[in-house]
C-alpha positions as CSV (number, residue, x, y, z in Angstrom):
1,M,0.0,0.0,0.0
2,T,1.1,3.6,-0.7
3,E,2.5,5.4,2.3
4,L,0.5,8.6,3.0
5,I,1.7,9.7,6.4
6,R,5.2,9.8,7.7
7,V,6.3,11.1,11.1
8,Q,10.1,11.0,11.6
9,D,11.9,12.0,14.7
10,L,9.2,14.4,15.8
11,R,10.2,16.6,18.8
12,V,7.9,19.1,20.6
13,V,9.0,21.3,23.5
14,A,7.0,23.1,26.1
15,C,8.2,26.6,27.2
16,G,8.2,27.1,30.9
17,E,9.8,29.3,33.6
18,R,12.9,27.1,33.6
19,G,13.3,27.0,29.9
20,E,12.2,24.5,27.3
21,V,11.3,21.0,28.2
22,E,11.0,18.2,25.6
23,I,7.5,16.6,25.8
24,V,7.6,14.6,22.5
25,K,10.9,12.9,22.2
26,G,11.8,11.6,18.7
27,V,8.6,9.9,17.7
28,S,8.4,8.1,14.4
29,F,5.7,6.1,12.6
30,A,4.2,5.7,9.1
31,L,0.7,5.2,7.8
32,A,-0.5,3.8,4.5
33,K,-3.5,5.2,2.6
34,G,-6.8,3.8,4.0
35,E,-5.3,2.7,7.3
36,V,-6.3,3.7,10.8
37,L,-3.5,4.2,13.4
38,A,-4.2,4.6,17.1
39,L,-2.2,6.7,19.5
40,I,-2.8,5.4,23.0
41,G,-1.6,6.4,26.4
42,E,-2.6,8.2,29.6
43,S,-2.8,11.9,30.1
44,G,0.5,13.6,29.5
45,S,1.8,10.8,27.2
46,G,1.9,13.2,24.3
47,K,-0.7,11.6,22.1
48,T,-2.8,14.7,21.5
49,T,0.3,16.8,21.0
50,I,1.5,14.4,18.3
51,A,-2.0,14.4,16.7
52,L,-2.0,18.2,16.5
53,A,1.4,18.1,14.9
54,L,-0.1,16.3,12.0
55,L,-2.1,19.5,11.4
56,G,1.2,21.5,11.8
57,Y,-0.2,22.9,15.0
58,A,1.3,23.3,18.5
59,R,-0.7,24.3,21.5
60,R,0.0,27.6,23.3
61,G,3.3,27.3,25.2
62,C,4.6,24.5,23.0
63,R,6.8,24.5,19.9
64,L,7.4,22.0,17.1
65,A,11.1,21.7,17.6
66,G,12.2,19.3,14.9
67,G,11.6,16.3,12.8
68,V,9.4,15.6,9.7
69,V,5.6,15.4,9.5
70,R,4.6,14.5,6.0
71,V,1.0,14.3,4.9
72,G,0.8,13.3,1.2
73,E,3.2,15.7,-0.5
74,H,3.0,18.3,2.2
75,D,5.8,18.7,4.9
76,M,3.6,20.2,7.6
77,L,6.5,21.6,9.6
78,A,8.0,23.5,6.7
79,L,4.8,25.3,5.6
80,S,3.8,28.9,6.4
81,E,0.8,29.7,8.5
82,Q,-1.1,30.7,5.4
83,Q,-0.3,27.5,3.7
84,L,-1.4,25.5,6.7
85,Q,-4.7,27.3,6.9
86,G,-5.3,26.2,3.3
87,L,-4.8,22.6,4.3
88,R,-6.6,22.5,7.7
89,G,-10.3,21.6,7.2
90,N,-9.5,20.7,3.6
91,R,-6.7,18.1,3.2
92,V,-6.4,17.4,7.0
93,S,-9.4,17.4,9.3
94,Y,-9.9,17.2,13.0
95,I,-12.7,15.7,15.1
96,A,-12.5,17.0,18.7
97,Q,-13.4,15.2,22.0
98,S,-16.2,17.7,22.9
99,A,-18.4,18.5,19.9
100,A,-20.6,20.7,22.2
101,A,-17.6,23.0,22.7
102,A,-16.6,23.0,19.1
103,F,-19.9,24.1,17.6
104,N,-21.3,27.6,17.5
105,P,-24.5,27.5,19.5
106,A,-26.0,30.4,17.5
107,K,-25.7,28.7,14.0
108,R,-27.6,25.9,12.5
109,L,-25.8,22.6,12.1
110,L,-25.9,22.3,8.3
111,D,-24.5,25.8,7.9
112,Q,-21.5,24.9,10.1
113,V,-20.9,21.6,8.4
114,V,-20.5,23.2,4.9
115,E,-18.8,26.4,6.1
116,G,-15.2,25.2,6.0
117,A,-15.7,23.5,2.6
118,L,-17.2,26.8,1.2
119,I,-14.2,28.8,2.5
120,H,-11.8,26.4,0.7
121,G,-13.9,26.7,-2.5
122,L,-14.7,23.0,-2.7
123,G,-18.1,23.4,-4.2
124,S,-21.3,25.6,-4.3
125,R,-23.5,25.8,-1.3
126,A,-26.1,23.6,-3.0
127,E,-23.5,21.0,-3.9
128,L,-22.1,20.9,-0.4
129,R,-25.5,20.8,1.3
130,A,-26.4,17.7,-0.8
131,K,-23.0,16.1,0.1
132,A,-23.7,16.9,3.8
133,L,-27.1,15.2,3.6
134,G,-25.4,12.1,2.2
135,L,-22.9,12.1,5.0
136,F,-25.8,12.4,7.6
137,R,-27.3,9.3,6.0
138,D,-24.0,7.4,6.0
139,L,-23.4,8.3,9.7
140,A,-26.9,7.0,10.6
141,L,-28.2,10.3,11.9
142,P,-32.0,10.4,12.5
143,D,-34.1,12.4,10.1
144,P,-31.1,13.3,7.9
145,E,-33.1,15.6,5.7
146,R,-34.0,17.9,8.6
147,I,-31.4,17.5,11.4
148,G,-29.1,20.1,9.8
149,Q,-31.8,22.7,10.4
150,R,-31.4,22.2,14.2
151,Y,-29.1,24.1,16.5
152,P,-26.4,22.2,18.5
153,H,-28.4,22.2,21.8
154,Q,-31.3,20.5,20.0
155,V,-29.5,17.2,19.3
156,S,-28.0,14.6,21.6
157,G,-24.2,14.3,22.4
158,G,-23.9,11.2,20.2
159,Q,-25.7,12.9,17.3
160,L,-23.6,16.0,17.6
161,Q,-20.4,14.0,17.5
162,R,-21.5,12.4,14.3
163,V,-22.4,15.8,12.8
164,M,-18.8,16.8,13.6
165,A,-17.6,13.8,11.7
166,A,-19.6,14.9,8.7
167,M,-18.0,18.4,9.0
168,A,-14.5,16.7,9.0
169,L,-15.3,14.4,6.0
170,I,-17.1,16.8,3.7
171,S,-13.8,17.9,2.2
172,D,-12.7,14.3,1.4
173,P,-9.5,14.9,3.4
174,L,-6.2,13.0,3.0
175,L,-6.1,12.5,6.8
176,V,-8.7,12.6,9.6
177,V,-7.5,13.1,13.2
178,L,-10.0,11.8,15.8
179,D,-9.1,13.0,19.3
180,E,-10.9,11.0,21.9
181,P,-14.2,11.4,20.0
182,T,-16.3,9.0,22.2
183,T,-14.7,9.6,25.6
184,A,-17.5,12.0,26.8
185,L,-20.3,9.7,25.6
186,D,-22.2,7.0,27.4
187,V,-21.3,3.4,26.5
188,T,-24.6,2.8,24.7
189,T,-24.2,6.0,22.7
190,Q,-20.5,5.2,22.0
191,I,-21.5,2.0,20.2
192,D,-23.6,3.9,17.6
193,V,-20.9,6.6,17.1
194,L,-18.1,4.0,16.7
195,R,-20.1,2.0,14.2
196,A,-20.9,5.1,12.2
197,F,-17.3,6.3,12.3
198,K,-15.9,2.9,11.3
199,R,-18.4,2.4,8.4
200,V,-17.8,5.8,6.9
201,V,-14.0,5.7,7.3
202,R,-13.9,2.2,5.6
203,E,-16.4,3.0,2.9
204,R,-14.7,6.2,1.9
205,G,-11.2,4.8,2.2
206,A,-10.2,7.5,4.6
207,T,-6.8,7.5,6.4
208,A,-7.2,8.3,10.1
209,V,-5.3,8.7,13.3
210,Y,-7.4,7.8,16.4
211,V,-6.3,9.2,19.8
212,S,-7.5,7.4,22.9
213,H,-6.6,6.1,26.3
214,D,-8.9,3.0,25.9
215,L,-7.4,0.0,24.3
216,A,-10.8,-1.7,24.0
217,V,-12.1,1.1,21.9
218,V,-9.1,1.4,19.5
219,A,-9.2,-2.4,19.1
220,Q,-12.4,-1.8,17.1
221,M,-11.1,1.0,15.0
222,A,-7.3,0.6,14.4
223,D,-5.1,-1.4,12.0
224,Q,-2.1,-0.6,14.1
225,I,-1.4,0.9,17.5
226,V,1.3,3.1,18.9
227,V,1.6,3.0,22.7
228,L,3.0,6.2,24.2
229,N,4.2,7.2,27.6
230,G,6.2,10.3,28.6
231,G,6.4,11.5,25.0
232,Q,8.0,8.3,23.8
233,I,6.9,5.3,21.9
234,L,7.0,2.2,24.1
235,E,5.5,-0.2,21.7
236,Q,4.2,-0.3,18.1
237,N,2.5,-3.1,16.3
238,A,-0.5,-4.3,14.3
239,T,-3.6,-4.4,16.5
240,A,-4.2,-8.1,16.7
241,P,-0.6,-9.2,17.9
242,L,-0.4,-6.2,20.3
243,L,-3.6,-7.2,22.0
244,K,-2.7,-10.9,22.0
245,A,0.9,-10.6,23.2
246,P,1.9,-7.1,24.3
247,A,5.7,-6.8,24.6
248,H,5.9,-3.9,27.1
249,E,4.8,-4.0,30.7
250,Y,3.0,-0.6,30.3
251,T,0.9,-2.0,27.5
252,R,0.0,-4.9,29.7
253,S,-1.1,-2.5,32.4
254,L,-3.4,-0.8,29.9
255,L,-4.9,-4.1,29.0
256,A,-5.5,-4.9,32.7
257,A,-7.0,-1.5,33.4
258,A,-9.5,-1.9,30.6
259,R,-11.5,-4.4,32.7
260,P,-10.9,-3.5,36.4
261,D,-13.3,-6.2,37.6
262,T,-10.9,-8.8,36.4
263,T,-8.2,-7.6,38.8
264,I,-10.1,-5.7,41.5
265,R,-12.9,-7.1,43.7
266,P,-14.7,-5.6,46.7
267,P,-13.5,-6.8,50.1
268,S,-15.7,-9.4,51.9
269,G,-17.0,-9.3,55.4
270,I,-17.1,-5.5,55.6
271,A,-20.8,-4.8,55.3
272,E,-22.9,-5.1,58.4
273,D,-26.7,-5.8,58.6
274,T,-27.5,-2.4,60.1
275,P,-29.0,0.0,57.6
276,L,-27.1,3.3,57.4
277,L,-29.1,5.1,54.7
278,S,-32.7,4.2,53.8
279,I,-34.6,5.8,50.9
280,S,-38.3,5.1,50.5
281,G,-40.7,6.2,47.7
282,L,-38.4,9.0,46.5
283,T,-39.6,11.2,43.7
284,A,-37.6,14.3,42.8
285,G,-36.9,16.6,39.9
286,Y,-36.3,20.2,38.7
287,G,-38.3,23.3,37.8
288,N,-41.4,25.0,39.3
289,R,-43.7,22.8,41.4
290,N,-47.4,22.5,40.8
291,V,-50.1,22.6,43.5
292,Q,-49.4,19.0,44.4
293,G,-45.7,19.8,44.9
294,M,-44.6,17.9,41.9
295,P,-41.7,19.5,39.9
296,A,-42.1,20.4,36.2
297,I,-39.4,17.8,35.2
298,R,-39.6,14.6,37.2
299,V,-36.2,12.9,37.2
300,L,-36.6,10.2,39.9
301,E,-39.8,8.1,40.3
302,D,-40.6,6.1,43.4
303,I,-37.0,5.0,44.3
304,D,-36.4,2.6,47.2
305,L,-32.8,2.0,48.3
306,T,-30.9,0.9,51.4
307,V,-27.2,1.2,52.1
308,R,-25.9,-0.8,55.0
309,R,-23.0,0.1,57.2
310,G,-19.7,-0.7,55.4
311,Q,-21.6,-1.5,52.2
312,A,-20.8,-0.2,48.7
313,I,-23.8,0.1,46.4
314,G,-23.2,0.9,42.7
315,V,-25.8,2.9,40.7
316,I,-25.4,2.7,37.0
317,G,-27.2,4.1,34.0
318,E,-26.6,6.4,31.0
319,S,-26.9,10.2,31.0
320,G,-30.4,11.3,32.1
321,S,-31.1,8.1,34.1
322,G,-31.3,10.0,37.3
323,K,-28.3,8.6,39.1
324,S,-26.5,11.9,39.8
325,T,-29.8,13.4,40.8
326,L,-30.1,10.6,43.4
327,A,-26.7,11.6,44.8
328,R,-27.7,15.2,44.9
329,V,-30.9,14.3,46.9
330,V,-28.9,12.3,49.4
331,A,-26.3,15.1,49.7
332,G,-29.1,17.6,50.5
333,L,-28.5,19.6,47.3
334,L,-32.0,18.9,46.0
335,S,-35.2,18.5,48.0
336,P,-37.4,15.5,47.2
337,A,-41.0,16.0,46.1
338,L,-42.2,12.8,47.7
339,G,-40.7,10.1,49.9
340,G,-38.4,10.0,52.9
341,L,-34.8,9.5,53.8
342,T,-33.4,8.2,57.1
343,F,-29.8,8.2,58.1
344,D,-28.6,5.9,61.0
345,G,-32.2,5.7,62.2
346,Q,-32.9,9.4,62.2
347,P,-34.9,11.4,59.6
348,L,-32.7,13.1,57.0
349,G,-33.9,16.5,56.0
350,G,-34.4,17.1,52.3
351,S,-32.5,20.4,52.2
352,L,-29.2,21.5,53.7
353,S,-31.0,23.9,56.1
354,A,-33.0,21.0,57.6
355,R,-29.8,18.9,58.4
356,T,-27.6,19.0,61.5
357,P,-23.9,19.7,61.4
358,E,-23.3,16.1,62.4
359,Q,-25.3,14.9,59.4
360,F,-23.2,17.2,57.2
361,R,-20.0,15.6,58.5
362,R,-21.2,12.1,58.2
363,I,-22.3,12.3,54.5
364,Q,-19.6,13.6,52.1
365,M,-19.5,13.8,48.3
366,V,-16.7,13.3,45.9
367,F,-17.5,15.0,42.6
368,Q,-16.7,13.8,39.1
369,N,-14.5,16.7,38.0
370,A,-11.8,17.5,40.6
371,D,-10.8,20.6,38.5
372,T,-14.1,22.3,39.4
373,A,-14.4,20.8,42.9
374,L,-11.0,22.1,44.1
375,N,-10.4,25.8,44.6
376,P,-7.6,26.6,42.1
377,M,-6.3,29.5,44.3
378,H,-5.8,27.3,47.5
379,S,-3.0,25.0,48.3
380,V,-3.7,21.3,49.1
381,A,-3.1,22.0,52.8
382,T,-5.7,24.8,52.8
383,I,-8.3,22.6,51.0
384,L,-7.8,19.7,53.4
385,G,-7.5,22.1,56.4
386,R,-11.0,23.7,56.0
387,P,-13.1,20.6,57.0
388,L,-10.6,19.8,59.7
389,K,-11.0,23.2,61.3
390,M,-14.8,23.3,60.8
391,Y,-15.7,19.8,62.1
392,F,-12.9,19.2,64.6
393,G,-11.4,22.6,65.5
394,L,-7.9,21.5,64.6
395,K,-5.1,24.1,64.4
396,G,-1.3,24.4,64.5
397,R,0.7,21.2,64.7
398,A,-2.4,19.0,65.2
399,L,-3.8,20.4,61.9
400,E,-0.5,19.9,60.1
401,A,-0.2,16.3,61.4
402,R,-3.7,15.4,60.3
403,I,-3.2,16.8,56.8
404,G,-0.1,14.6,56.5
405,E,-2.1,11.6,57.7
406,L,-4.8,12.3,55.0
407,L,-2.2,12.5,52.3
408,D,-0.7,9.2,53.5
409,L,-4.2,7.7,53.5
410,V,-4.7,8.5,49.8
411,R,-1.1,7.6,48.9
412,L,0.2,11.1,48.1
413,P,3.6,12.4,49.2
414,R,3.3,14.9,52.0
415,D,5.3,17.5,50.1
416,L,2.3,18.0,47.8
417,A,0.6,19.9,50.7
418,E,1.9,23.3,49.5
419,R,1.0,22.8,45.9
420,R,-2.1,24.1,44.1
421,P,-4.4,21.9,42.1
422,N,-3.0,23.1,38.7
423,E,0.4,21.7,39.7
424,L,-1.1,18.2,40.1
425,S,-2.0,15.4,37.6
426,G,-5.6,14.4,37.1
427,G,-5.2,11.3,39.3
428,Q,-3.5,13.4,42.1
429,K,-6.3,15.9,42.0
430,Q,-8.9,13.2,42.4
431,R,-7.0,11.8,45.4
432,V,-7.0,15.2,47.0
433,N,-10.7,15.4,46.2
434,L,-11.2,12.1,48.1
435,A,-8.9,13.2,51.0
436,R,-11.1,16.3,51.4
437,A,-14.1,14.1,51.9
438,L,-12.2,11.7,54.3
439,A,-11.1,14.7,56.4
440,A,-14.6,14.8,57.8
441,K,-14.4,11.2,59.0
442,P,-17.7,10.3,57.1
443,D,-19.8,7.2,57.4
444,L,-21.1,7.5,53.8
445,I,-19.3,8.8,50.8
446,L,-21.2,9.7,47.6
447,C,-18.9,9.0,44.6
448,D,-20.3,10.6,41.4
449,E,-18.5,9.3,38.4
450,V,-15.1,9.7,40.2
451,T,-13.1,7.7,37.6
452,S,-14.9,8.7,34.3
453,A,-12.7,11.7,33.6
454,L,-9.5,9.7,34.3
455,D,-7.4,7.5,32.1
456,T,-8.0,3.7,32.5
457,V,-4.7,3.1,34.4
458,V,-5.2,6.1,36.7
459,G,-8.9,5.2,37.2
460,A,-8.0,1.6,38.2
461,A,-5.6,3.0,40.8
462,I,-8.4,5.1,42.2
463,L,-10.7,2.1,42.4
464,E,-8.0,0.1,44.3
465,L,-7.6,3.0,46.7
466,L,-11.4,3.2,47.3
467,R,-11.5,-0.5,47.9
468,D,-8.6,-0.4,50.4
469,L,-10.1,2.6,52.2
470,R,-13.3,0.8,52.7
471,R,-11.5,-2.2,54.2
472,Q,-9.4,0.1,56.4
473,L,-12.1,2.6,57.6
474,G,-15.4,0.7,57.2
475,V,-16.9,3.5,55.2
476,S,-20.0,3.0,53.0
477,Y,-20.1,4.1,49.3
478,L,-22.9,5.1,47.0
479,F,-21.0,4.8,43.8
480,I,-22.4,6.4,40.7
481,S,-21.1,5.3,37.3
482,H,-22.1,4.5,33.7
483,D,-19.6,1.6,33.5
484,I,-20.8,-1.8,34.9
485,S,-17.3,-3.3,35.0
486,T,-16.1,-0.4,37.2
487,V,-19.1,-0.9,39.6
488,R,-18.5,-4.6,39.8
489,A,-14.9,-4.0,40.8
490,L,-15.9,-2.0,43.9
491,C,-19.5,-2.7,44.9
492,D,-21.3,-5.4,46.7
493,D,-24.7,-4.7,45.2
494,I,-25.7,-2.9,42.0
495,V,-28.8,-0.8,41.1
496,V,-29.6,-0.1,37.4
497,M,-31.5,3.1,36.6
498,Y,-33.2,4.1,33.4
499,S,-35.1,7.3,32.9
500,G,-35.6,7.9,36.6
501,H,-36.7,4.3,37.5
502,K,-34.9,1.5,39.2
503,V,-35.2,-1.2,36.6
504,Q,-32.9,-3.8,38.2
505,A,-31.2,-4.4,41.5
506,G,-29.1,-7.3,42.9
507,S,-25.8,-8.5,44.1
508,R,-22.7,-8.1,41.9
509,Q,-22.7,-11.8,41.3
510,S,-26.2,-11.7,39.9
511,F,-24.9,-9.4,37.1
512,A,-22.5,-12.1,35.9
513,E,-25.1,-14.0,33.9
514,P,-28.8,-13.7,32.9
515,P,-31.5,-12.9,33.5
516,F,-31.1,-9.2,33.1
517,H,-33.5,-6.4,32.6
518,P,-33.5,-5.7,28.8
519,Y,-31.8,-2.3,29.4
520,T,-29.2,-4.0,31.7
521,D,-28.5,-6.4,28.8
522,V,-27.9,-3.5,26.4
523,L,-25.7,-1.7,28.9
524,I,-23.5,-4.8,29.5
525,H,-23.1,-5.5,25.8
526,S,-22.2,-1.9,25.1
527,V,-18.9,-2.2,27.0
528,P,-16.2,-2.8,24.3
529,E,-14.2,-6.0,24.5
530,L,-10.5,-6.3,24.0
531,R,-10.7,-8.1,20.6
532,Q,-11.0,-7.0,17.0
533,G,-14.4,-7.6,15.4
534,W,-16.4,-7.1,18.6
535,L,-18.1,-4.0,17.2
536,E,-19.5,-6.0,14.3
537,T,-20.7,-8.9,16.3
538,C,-22.0,-7.3,19.5
539,G,-25.8,-7.1,19.8
540,A,-26.0,-3.7,21.5
541,G,-27.9,-1.1,19.5
542,G,-28.4,-3.4,16.5
543,G,-31.3,-5.2,14.9
544,E,-35.0,-4.4,14.2
545,L,-37.3,-3.8,17.2
546,P,-40.6,-5.7,17.4
547,P,-43.5,-3.7,16.0
548,L,-45.5,-1.7,18.5
549,G,-49.0,-0.3,18.3
550,A,-50.4,2.8,20.1
551,R,-49.7,3.4,23.7
552,A,-52.4,3.3,26.3
553,N,-52.9,6.3,28.4
554,V,-51.7,4.5,31.5
555,P,-49.4,6.0,34.1
556,Q,-46.0,4.3,34.7
557,L,-45.7,2.5,31.3
558,C,-42.2,1.0,30.8
559,T,-39.8,3.8,30.1
560,F,-37.6,1.5,28.0
561,L,-40.4,0.7,25.7
562,N,-39.1,2.5,22.6
563,R,-35.7,0.7,22.8
564,C,-36.7,-2.7,24.1
565,P,-35.7,-5.6,21.9
566,V,-38.2,-8.0,23.6
567,R,-41.2,-5.7,23.9
568,V,-44.6,-7.3,23.3
569,D,-47.4,-5.4,21.5
570,G,-50.6,-5.4,23.5
571,L,-48.8,-5.9,26.8
572,C,-45.8,-3.6,27.2
573,N,-47.6,-0.7,25.6
574,R,-50.9,-1.2,27.5
575,T,-50.0,-1.9,31.1
576,A,-47.4,-0.9,33.6
577,P,-44.6,-3.4,34.3
578,P,-44.6,-5.2,37.6
579,R,-41.6,-5.4,40.0
580,R,-40.6,-9.0,40.1
581,R,-38.3,-10.9,42.5
582,L,-35.6,-13.0,41.0
583,D,-34.4,-16.4,42.2
584,D,-31.1,-14.8,43.6
585,G,-33.0,-12.3,45.7
586,G,-32.6,-9.4,43.2
587,E,-35.5,-7.5,41.6
588,I,-36.4,-6.4,38.1
589,L,-39.1,-4.0,36.6
590,C,-40.4,-5.9,33.6
591,H,-43.4,-7.8,32.2
592,H,-41.2,-10.8,31.4
593,D,-40.4,-13.4,34.0
594,S,-36.9,-14.8,34.7
595,A,-37.3,-17.7,32.3
596,R,-38.4,-15.6,29.4
597,L,-35.5,-13.1,29.9
598,R,-33.0,-15.9,30.4
599,N,-34.1,-17.6,27.2
600,S,-33.8,-14.3,25.2
601,Q,-30.3,-13.8,26.6
602,Q,-29.2,-17.4,26.4
603,G,-25.5,-18.0,26.3
604,V,-24.6,-14.6,27.6
605,S,-21.7,-14.6,30.0
606,V,-19.8,-11.4,29.9
607,F,-18.0,-11.2,33.2
608,P,-15.3,-13.4,34.7
609,A,-16.3,-16.3,36.9
610,E,-16.3,-15.5,40.6
611,P,-13.7,-17.3,42.7
612,R,-15.1,-19.5,45.4
613,S,-14.0,-17.1,48.1
614,Q,-13.5,-13.4,47.4
615,A,-10.3,-11.7,48.2
616,S,-10.5,-9.6,51.3
């Protein structure tokens, strides 16, 4: 095959107070026409810096210091800025991680898709609009004839990411750079986007560089993989042999981190029988309330949940399922419309003003994004010192000693105490975020997607830390996530939520094999596997749904009805589903009994077998 891309001895430097520091150190690789190459590594490995160099671009504070970057006949490092502008969005295109941040909220989607091609003179407006509609169809966008007339906020995240792909492909570029294009998406949405990307790239013979930290994702997309760490290539190979027999220890750690439940398990014998948090009949939402006290937008419907002392319960579901709203209600940040909460046998007020200082202390929250949770102007010592002063009145040497103990607890060096958050890595910031919660000596910690913004290796280390802290301190977790393998690595029991309803609940062992709620089945099969070809063979999101007649005007119809692969006309669209008990003690919200669900999911076994006795 004809070589299209060649990167030779690429060096990039960052300019700091102490002079220039080399952050990409002599990287070399080549890519043939029609191939997809993946750059994989954790944050700071240099993968995005290298990808941007393919566009002849260096981020602020960085400089392309040497080497060759050749795209077709163009030497990107030798071109003027004007020449580069003529190539970007024309011969070389870029698909960013966050489509929401990349689109102009005040312009219609179709106008933005064709704008770059118009500027480059690649066709008339009518010709480019017709080409864009063809791309919308190829990318499996709903209502392709009219979706371009919408504004960015009027489509889902997965749809917007595919519209961005259309924008990148409309110029028939020599090279497409995809920079973590599915990282911000739910796993169920990610499947649709990956399928659309792969089909269009293959059908159009596009050459692509795919940037990611997730080996399971790039296994579906890439012909070859380059593993990066510290700005250097540690390993480079075709996808199949690299997945089967990785040569470098770091690559093996990436493979292990892709499925944390294969290496991490919750400790046994920690949970007690005594309830710590009890939730009964909880309904909550947002917006103005009507005369019955119901919010305009109901996000949670009739939720029952109990967390025992020392227990970890995982709550999973995609965006909009209500899982983060549940955490906000427990934290006192949102008052329930109906239902009650008790904590350690005492009523728990729905608002912060209705809670005691002791209840504040005993329930702490660790937020998803440590960058926004930690004050950037304060040192780590100040951040950790505030709860210690407020709850325990510590000062002087006692305060300093306790801050050191907290840093020890989350496995951070004590000399980080005087640093500010912007001087820490993502994993270090999340550990400080956790230490701040632990400073209050809580009984319950609410963990809201605490690993979703982290690389797989760093996220796995945080999971191990949470497991060990639970064993050491006996603390309870309400662990919010969209990733079932992450939840299985840490939690004793799992609750699955969809559109504000609890659709399944049970022990972690019960999620190893059917029966599952149909939504749980989709969720499980949307987690990419570490093998090529999985994307083409997985059942998630594919196939025709059974036909369905009109809905009856009945309250509490199944919320999964429009997506359910086993729905029954005349039953599921006419009556509300019952809550059924499963043989293993779990529960499910579905018309189908265990036998029917088990038969429809026959042969499914997606998680590793449990050992006879769990590691403690």
